[in-house]
Kinemage of the C-alpha trace (Angstrom):
@kinemage 1
@onewidth
@group {chain A} dominant
@subgroup {mainchain}
@vectorlist {calphas} color= white
{ca unk a 1} P 286.266 284.520 279.672
{ca unk a 2} L 283.017 283.022 280.949
{ca unk a 3} L 282.876 279.437 282.138
{ca unk a 4} L 281.477 277.372 279.245
{ca unk a 5} L 280.782 273.675 278.699
{ca unk a 6} L 280.638 272.318 275.163
{ca unk a 7} L 279.004 269.122 273.901
{ca unk a 8} L 279.256 267.923 270.326
{ca unk a 9} L 276.240 266.155 268.859
{ca unk a 10} L 276.172 265.034 265.237
{ca unk a 11} L 279.168 267.247 264.487
{ca unk a 12} L 277.580 270.390 265.925
{ca unk a 13} L 278.637 272.272 269.051
{ca unk a 14} L 276.190 273.020 271.852
{ca unk a 15} L 277.175 275.342 274.693
{ca unk a 16} L 276.076 275.768 278.299
{ca unk a 17} L 277.195 278.545 280.655
{ca unk a 18} L 277.007 277.180 284.234
{ca unk a 19} L 277.716 280.587 285.815
{ca unk a 20} L 275.154 282.558 283.787
{ca unk a 21} L 272.512 284.602 285.562
{ca unk a 22} L 269.967 283.298 283.023
{ca unk a 23} L 268.517 279.885 283.920
{ca unk a 24} L 268.205 278.641 280.332
{ca unk a 25} L 271.893 279.455 279.629
{ca unk a 26} L 272.927 277.885 282.943
{ca unk a 27} L 270.891 274.673 282.665
{ca unk a 28} L 270.618 273.712 278.996
{ca unk a 29} L 273.007 273.143 276.102
{ca unk a 30} L 272.134 275.406 273.157
{ca unk a 31} L 273.320 275.219 269.574
{ca unk a 32} L 273.507 278.004 267.044
{ca unk a 33} L 274.419 277.585 263.394
{ca unk a 34} L 273.387 275.751 261.357
{ca unk a 35} L 270.732 274.198 263.642
{ca unk a 36} L 269.588 276.560 266.383
{ca unk a 37} L 267.951 275.236 269.516
{ca unk a 38} L 268.288 273.165 272.648
{ca unk a 39} L 270.253 269.922 272.544
{ca unk a 40} L 267.636 267.892 274.432
{ca unk a 41} L 264.966 268.876 271.890
{ca unk a 42} L 267.226 267.955 268.958
{ca unk a 43} L 268.031 264.567 270.517
{ca unk a 44} L 264.304 263.900 271.039
{ca unk a 45} L 263.408 264.907 267.474
{ca unk a 46} L 266.224 262.826 265.969
{ca unk a 47} L 265.120 259.803 268.019
{ca unk a 48} L 261.300 260.103 268.037
{ca unk a 49} L 260.351 262.668 265.406
{ca unk a 50} L 258.765 266.099 265.810
{ca unk a 51} L 257.683 267.273 269.255
{ca unk a 52} L 253.866 267.540 269.220
{ca unk a 53} L 252.345 270.996 269.492
{ca unk a 54} L 251.931 272.046 273.136
{ca unk a 55} L 254.329 269.378 274.470
{ca unk a 56} L 257.674 269.789 276.219
{ca unk a 57} L 260.671 267.498 276.571
{ca unk a 58} L 261.743 266.779 280.156
{ca unk a 59} L 264.791 265.115 281.674
{ca unk a 60} L 263.501 262.099 283.642
{ca unk a 61} L 266.374 262.211 286.159
{ca unk a 62} L 266.172 266.049 286.424
{ca unk a 63} L 269.804 266.293 285.254
{ca unk a 64} L 269.646 268.739 282.345
{ca unk a 65} L 273.127 267.726 281.220
{ca unk a 66} L 272.006 264.105 280.679
{ca unk a 67} L 270.627 264.236 277.146
{ca unk a 68} L 270.647 260.510 276.506
{ca unk a 69} L 267.450 259.581 274.596
{ca unk a 70} L 266.459 257.142 277.375
{ca unk a 71} L 266.439 260.063 279.850
{ca unk a 72} L 264.089 262.259 277.819
{ca unk a 73} L 260.312 262.117 278.155
């Protein structure tokens, strides 16, 4: 079985595959049902509201596993 890391946020599981050949699977936690998408984007939206059109959410310390709201910009 593939190496997988799981984080639970608001009762939902988000997975990251550190050994994946795909950068987005390797670097970011992703959730599926019932709320699909990247954990860092969900944390931002739950803290600050919708992400404005054309904007991205970045990890201030460049650690993509640190999804604390204070680390997102």
